[in-house]
VOGU-3710 file (C-alpha; in Angstrom, 3 decimals, decimal comma):
1> mklkqvllvm> 69,643/200,388/112,003  72,349/198,251/113,274  70,161/194,982/113,049  69,697/195,850/109,436  73,273/196,025/108,534  73,734/192,372/110,161  70,888/191,247/108,158  72,659/192,737/105,142  75,893/191,542/105,734  74,483/187,870/106,308
11> lvsglttgai> 72,561/188,057/103,075  75,385/189,180/101,114  77,705/186,438/102,905  75,107/183,621/102,103  74,592/184,582/98,362  78,215/184,701/97,929  78,677/181,328/99,690  76,145/179,872/97,431  77,367/181,114/94,226  80,957/179,613/95,260
21> lygygkwngr> 79,346/176,343/95,918  77,188/176,409/92,966  80,128/177,081/90,930  82,180/174,517/92,329  79,430/172,078/91,696  79,176/172,873/88,085  82,957/172,590/88,076  83,432/169,131/89,376  81,089/167,521/86,885  77,567/167,927/88,626
31> gvvmqpsniq> 76,450/169,837/85,808  77,517/170,105/82,407  80,229/172,204/81,742  82,281/173,148/78,488  85,922/172,964/79,460  88,225/175,347/77,432  90,226/173,603/74,798  93,735/174,865/75,898  93,562/172,754/79,049  96,840/170,605/79,271
41> tpsnyagffd> 97,178/166,976/80,865  99,181/167,472/83,897  102,941/166,620/83,556  102,892/163,775/85,893  100,856/161,698/83,273  103,823/162,110/80,931  104,904/158,334/81,430  101,383/157,322/80,041  101,208/159,093/76,817  103,320/160,572/74,213
51> snnqapgalv> 104,652/163,990/73,775  101,381/165,181/72,262  99,623/163,947/75,346  97,546/161,229/73,248  97,722/157,706/73,700  100,698/155,953/71,798  98,333/153,854/69,726  94,855/152,212/69,214  93,497/150,015/71,880  94,379/146,154/71,518
61> dfqqaaqstt> 91,540/144,723/69,345  91,587/140,802/69,115  88,979/140,797/66,412  91,349/139,399/63,958  93,309/137,245/66,186  90,100/135,545/67,153  88,911/135,295/63,519  92,104/134,037/62,376  92,516/131,482/64,948  89,018/129,745/65,384
71> pavvhittvi> 88,881/128,110/62,291  92,306/126,355/62,925  91,308/125,074/66,531  89,463/121,794/66,767  87,456/119,618/69,066  88,875/116,160/69,830  86,565/113,557/71,336  88,109/110,087/72,265  87,089/106,762/73,059  88,966/104,595/75,608
81> grdqasnnlp> 88,224/100,839/75,415  85,382/99,266/73,650  84,092/96,737/76,191  84,975/98,257/79,369  82,579/97,659/82,553  83,530/99,293/85,566  81,759/96,977/88,260  82,228/100,057/90,607  85,853/98,940/91,042  88,374/101,629/91,640
91> rrsnpfadif> 90,185/103,155/88,510  93,907/103,821/88,136  94,724/107,298/89,560  94,792/110,031/87,303  98,135/111,870/87,355  96,417/115,258/86,831  94,037/114,971/89,457  95,851/117,443/91,799  95,942/120,151/89,199  92,596/119,101/86,890
101> gddffkefes> 90,499/117,293/89,397  90,106/113,793/89,187  87,437/113,665/86,484  88,733/116,838/84,581  89,003/115,431/81,194  87,032/112,318/81,216  83,382/112,085/81,391  82,611/108,166/82,867  79,344/106,573/82,256  77,301/105,081/84,931
111> pfrsvpqras> 78,921/102,087/86,682  78,228/98,332/85,969  77,392/99,466/81,924  79,293/97,887/79,565  80,344/101,413/77,459  83,471/102,858/76,595  85,036/105,637/78,550  85,052/108,902/76,790  87,207/112,164/76,868  87,303/115,589/75,320
121> gsgvivsedg> 89,878/118,220/74,589  91,252/120,515/71,985  93,733/120,603/69,157  95,652/122,977/66,675  95,943/122,707/62,954  99,252/123,535/61,976  99,388/122,325/58,271  96,876/122,755/55,439  96,826/118,945/54,674  95,608/117,966/58,476
131> yiitnnhvie> 98,386/117,902/61,273  97,129/118,482/64,228  98,934/119,262/67,746  97,099/118,448/71,105  98,273/117,264/74,574  99,434/113,533/75,010  97,001/113,310/78,344  94,151/114,275/75,871  94,616/111,282/73,562  96,314/108,978/76,060
141> eateikvtln> 94,965/104,976/75,976  92,577/106,218/73,098  91,181/103,593/70,664  89,407/105,944/68,761  90,116/109,873/68,085  87,360/111,970/66,501  88,278/115,544/65,325  85,673/118,205/64,813  86,506/121,342/62,752  84,752/124,911/63,784
151> skksyvakli> 82,825/124,120/60,510  81,318/121,115/62,153  82,780/118,754/59,728  84,499/115,610/61,513  87,144/113,315/60,744  88,861/109,871/62,509  92,128/111,084/63,101  95,404/108,733/63,118  97,827/109,138/66,005  101,204/110,017/64,579
161> gkdpssdlal> 103,343/109,987/67,646  103,373/111,385/71,336  105,886/112,507/73,878  104,787/112,050/77,699  107,934/113,830/78,739  106,442/117,255/77,308  102,786/116,198/77,283  102,356/116,664/73,254  100,957/114,294/70,885  100,607/114,686/66,976
171> lkiegkglpf> 97,629/113,830/65,101  96,990/113,565/61,150  93,395/113,737/59,480  92,815/113,221/55,955  92,074/116,731/54,605  93,339/119,442/51,888  93,099/123,226/52,152  92,487/123,241/56,000  92,861/126,378/57,906  95,685/126,284/60,080
181> llygnsdqir> 98,089/128,454/62,292  101,387/130,027/61,889  104,061/129,389/64,601  105,443/132,278/66,524  108,299/132,756/68,914  107,654/132,003/72,515  111,088/133,380/73,405  109,790/136,949/72,334  106,909/136,409/74,913  106,980/139,023/77,428
191> igqwvlavgy> 105,690/139,183/80,976  102,245/141,545/80,654  101,618/140,756/77,203  98,190/140,055/75,886  97,413/136,515/74,934  93,965/134,540/73,728  93,318/130,979/74,613  91,195/129,381/72,322  89,759/126,113/72,474  86,337/123,677/73,475
201> plnlettvta> 85,869/124,056/77,253  82,921/122,144/79,193  81,908/120,832/75,559  80,896/124,311/74,578  81,518/125,582/70,743  84,821/127,278/70,224  85,800/129,770/72,959  87,926/132,463/73,024  89,337/134,112/76,115  91,983/136,776/76,891
211> givsakartl> 94,499/137,538/79,418  98,208/138,361/79,935  101,403/136,416/80,405  101,650/136,625/84,241  105,008/134,337/84,241  107,375/132,352/82,350  109,160/129,276/82,747  107,086/127,495/85,195  107,141/124,115/86,425  104,522/122,284/87,756
221> glnarksntp> 105,928/118,468/88,371  103,121/117,121/85,909  105,192/115,641/83,512  107,374/113,844/85,948  104,668/111,574/86,748  104,459/110,225/83,237  108,156/110,492/82,063  111,711/109,942/83,825  112,842/112,804/81,420  110,221/115,617/81,796
231> iesfiqtdaa> 110,348/118,957/79,930  108,436/121,625/81,796  109,003/125,419/81,211  105,031/126,575/80,979  104,051/130,222/79,818  101,511/131,375/82,734  98,630/133,317/82,010  95,543/134,603/83,442  93,259/133,698/80,255  90,268/131,609/81,538
241> vnqgnsggal> 90,918/127,771/80,958  88,710/125,043/81,750  88,229/121,366/81,280  88,084/120,841/77,451  90,614/123,727/76,643  93,694/121,440/76,692  95,389/120,929/73,682  94,059/124,086/72,457  95,813/127,344/71,211  97,604/130,144/73,082
251> vnangelvgi> 97,979/132,913/70,392  99,293/136,673/70,544  97,345/139,453/69,202  98,720/139,062/65,783  96,914/135,471/65,921  100,146/133,428/66,003  100,434/130,387/67,736  102,990/130,811/70,753  101,985/127,799/73,210  99,756/124,695/73,315
261> vsaiasptga> 97,518/125,154/76,431  98,213/122,437/78,822  97,091/122,909/82,469  95,543/125,052/85,153  96,302/125,471/88,762  93,146/124,920/90,819  91,867/123,851/94,086  88,478/122,765/92,504  89,253/121,416/89,264  87,765/124,546/87,395
271> yagysyaipv> 89,446/127,755/86,636  90,652/129,643/89,476  92,755/132,410/87,895  96,140/130,872/86,542  96,527/128,610/83,173  99,767/127,148/81,645  100,739/126,590/78,131  103,808/124,580/76,663  105,869/127,248/74,663  105,868/127,026/71,007
281> nivkkiindl> 109,583/126,748/70,203  109,386/123,614/72,386  106,256/122,303/70,609  107,665/122,993/66,927  110,956/120,855/67,990  108,826/118,094/69,484  106,624/117,704/66,469  109,216/117,991/63,911  111,310/115,186/65,613  107,890/112,816/65,775
291> lefgtvqray> 107,611/113,726/61,935  111,320/112,921/61,074  112,573/110,430/63,304  109,600/108,940/64,872  110,687/109,823/68,102  111,855/112,913/70,117  115,562/113,597/70,004  116,798/114,898/73,320  119,813/116,762/73,959  121,510/117,050/77,160
301> lgisylpesa> 124,265/119,076/78,815  125,165/116,243/81,154  124,905/118,070/84,413  123,067/118,373/87,336  122,124/121,754/88,999  120,243/123,107/91,730  116,548/123,316/91,043  114,803/126,821/91,756  112,543/124,934/94,348  115,700/124,000/96,210
311> pdaerekvgy> 114,984/125,218/100,215  116,840/127,955/101,776  118,875/125,703/103,618  120,232/123,836/100,782  120,923/126,997/98,853  122,973/128,184/101,824  124,819/124,829/101,932  126,151/124,952/98,384  126,576/128,725/98,331  124,238/129,650/96,064
321> kegqgvlvld> 124,419/133,500/94,822  121,050/134,922/93,490  120,975/136,200/90,054  124,052/134,723/88,414  122,417/131,950/86,799  121,949/128,122/86,948  124,249/126,730/89,711  126,300/123,572/88,515  126,472/120,827/91,179  128,069/118,413/89,063
331> vakdgalsgs> 129,401/117,322/85,452  128,809/113,855/84,163  132,023/112,226/82,799  130,500/111,415/79,660  128,302/114,584/79,064  128,241/117,539/76,937  129,998/119,659/79,267  132,516/117,239/80,114  135,937/118,868/79,130  134,356/122,262/78,072
341> gitkgdyisk> 136,072/123,791/81,279  132,685/124,180/83,428  132,842/122,504/86,644  130,962/122,241/89,955  130,339/125,620/91,446  130,026/127,372/88,308  126,851/129,371/86,955  125,285/128,706/83,295  124,036/132,201/82,479  123,581/131,756/78,543
351> vngvkvttgs> 122,534/129,086/76,014  123,139/130,218/72,445  122,918/134,051/73,552  119,491/133,502/75,505  119,965/134,335/79,139  118,899/131,850/81,610  118,403/132,592/85,271  116,748/129,244/86,456  116,858/125,577/85,522  113,415/125,500/83,796
361> emveqvagyk> 114,785/128,315/81,571  117,962/126,378/80,808  115,862/122,982/79,790  113,574/125,047/77,769  116,448/126,367/75,487  118,288/122,940/75,441  115,194/121,186/74,364  115,103/123,206/71,170  118,148/121,146/69,864  119,044/117,691/69,373
371> pgdkitvnyt> 122,012/115,426/69,731  125,232/116,570/67,561  124,120/120,319/67,545  126,498/122,906/68,469  125,808/125,595/70,903  127,716/128,404/72,872  127,235/128,137/76,753  128,184/131,137/78,654  129,109/130,592/82,327  130,296/132,828/85,380
381> rngkeystqv> 133,052/131,863/87,796  134,070/133,991/90,582  132,066/137,098/88,954  133,614/136,800/85,676  132,040/135,444/82,486  133,456/132,861/79,997  131,751/130,912/77,152  132,513/127,815/75,844  131,413/125,684/72,550  129,904/122,343/73,140
391> tlknrsgsyd> 128,272/119,521/71,282  124,991/118,320/72,601  124,752/114,367/73,391  121,795/111,998/73,893  121,110/110,468/77,351  123,493/107,518/76,416  126,213/109,982/75,928  126,728/109,568/72,246  125,928/112,135/69,401  123,993/109,844/67,463
401> vvkssslenf> 120,525/110,344/66,773  118,347/107,913/68,332  115,873/105,790/66,147  112,390/105,013/66,856  112,062/101,888/69,652  109,878/100,984/72,209  112,506/102,383/74,980  110,231/105,007/76,327  107,035/103,070/76,838  108,803/100,953/79,484
411> gaefetldak> 108,992/104,092/81,859  112,183/103,653/83,324  115,565/105,116/83,421  118,315/103,025/81,925  122,093/103,090/81,592  124,779/100,950/80,356  126,416/98,815/83,090  129,774/100,076/84,081  132,574/98,005/82,610  134,330/96,990/86,125
421> kakeygvrgg> 130,889/96,163/87,433  130,122/93,746/84,089  133,534/92,026/84,765  132,541/91,805/88,442  129,395/90,085/87,408  130,622/87,897/85,200  128,842/89,091/82,233  130,177/91,047/78,867  127,836/94,015/79,535  124,297/95,024/79,921
431> vvvkrigkga> 122,169/97,628/80,769  120,860/98,612/84,104  117,255/99,631/85,366  118,256/102,646/87,109  114,887/103,967/88,347  111,214/102,504/87,381  108,547/105,258/86,798  105,290/105,079/85,247  104,986/102,740/82,306  104,922/99,383/81,044
441> ideqtrmrdg> 107,442/97,855/83,749  105,527/99,169/86,628  102,283/98,051/85,245  103,170/94,606/84,417  106,092/93,154/86,074  107,408/93,045/89,616  110,752/94,223/88,336  112,737/96,383/90,991  115,384/99,351/90,612  118,898/97,670/89,954
451> fviykangqe> 117,871/95,120/87,508  120,673/94,306/85,005  119,215/93,253/81,635  121,684/91,319/79,616  119,291/89,915/77,052  116,283/91,440/75,060  113,910/88,869/73,075  116,952/86,352/73,457  119,483/89,069/71,965  122,526/89,846/73,828
461> vknleefsaa> 122,720/93,377/74,946  125,949/94,927/76,225  125,067/98,697/76,399  121,979/101,172/75,952  122,499/101,529/72,012  122,161/97,759/71,514  119,290/97,568/74,004  117,599/100,371/71,965  118,371/98,840/68,638  116,783/95,339/69,838
471> lasgqkrvml> 113,657/97,294/70,321  113,555/99,246/67,169  111,581/96,558/65,025  108,286/97,438/66,602  107,490/94,118/68,338  104,685/94,282/70,489  105,689/91,772/73,026  109,471/91,733/74,654  111,238/89,390/76,604  113,630/91,036/79,142
481> egfypgyegt> 116,351/88,453/80,776  118,629/89,573/83,420  119,846/89,419/87,256  119,640/91,246/90,612  123,616/91,862/91,501  124,000/90,080/94,597  121,206/87,276/94,206  121,635/84,145/92,196  119,389/83,006/89,506  118,175/85,006/86,544
491> yqypiele> 114,719/86,672/85,913  112,492/87,004/82,823  109,735/89,552/82,287  107,563/89,358/79,633  106,046/92,872/78,371  103,244/94,024/76,211  104,089/97,273/74,493  101,888/99,473/72,504
//
């Protein structure tokens, strides 16, 4: 009897346990179970849903943005030279090799053959009559530029202007009623926002990739290799970009152009997670200048500042305080901020109402203006904020619009010779070659920093304005004449310009 009772208890316990396990399995999703309609979303999910426990809107859909963008993004192919044979000689170093890989945008034919070099990239149509924006490095040194639309129709493009400082170029094709993109506002771009990159990577057809904005105001040091006045404040995204995307479009979910794709960060030359685009607010200003003036009108505050890349030791040395703005290290005597009240040790916190925390953010904002424009600059001193109105100046310290000239092709930084120095040297004036970078002077002459130019093509030049004016006639060959302080004799340097 006792044994029967024990067995009965065990049987009941086993059945109970089995029923519980079976029910749990059903409830946990191992079977199909209809859940009661009155089950509520747990309250700790409230941050992700609205008050009705539903998603705040439909999922992001890129179809419309992609469909409106792809017809306006073009494939660009170029020819560099017509009778160039490599003879297996080493070619000149590619300044973008560290980021793109040495052959990132150029496909070289086999050595010993007399064939042109070819390059490939993308571009964006921004007007119905055929103006196209691309990167300077896509069309650099090109003798022929071919543009192919998404519809497969091809054109030969004319180069209207280029700006190595921002790595932008403007092309023109003869067409009417062409599809084009509308400018967005890159100042309104936010980290975490969805964007699309559209271009022609790896010589494929139009390709669309999606990602988010992962950072803003990035500097890579690329444009400094091509210009003494580089402008860099890239939008960083994780939209996949490869060789051939350069010059293509970065658009928001509405299909508005917010940037021109320019670079990737990669140890291999192929996409490795980060791509970079030039903000469209900088693009608009550069392109408008090229159209209206033939050259970019650069405005300057006339200061030196602590860069965000400065090491900790330097930051400690100058007493840098985090989060206050851009620390001013010096104010030029003839700069726009001279006499404004801003001095060494102040922090610039806003440019025309836009908050700036890094030098690249400040440069991005100033790049949207030209000499003669008036802006409001906010700055902090000892924790207290002030504001001042300033009129921006050009590099030579005046408010004048700079006329188109060949000055930038020299690849050097110039400044007017100090009046006291001119008297000491026995000349009425001149232009000092302050620093020589990449360009015609470096490639064609043995000129050194510190050279004083007092004649250009036999015409006396006493300052930077006269020097620029002497080169404004568009001559292809220039003879620079001058001297080196402390050395006897004069030197002449003939230079061929583009």
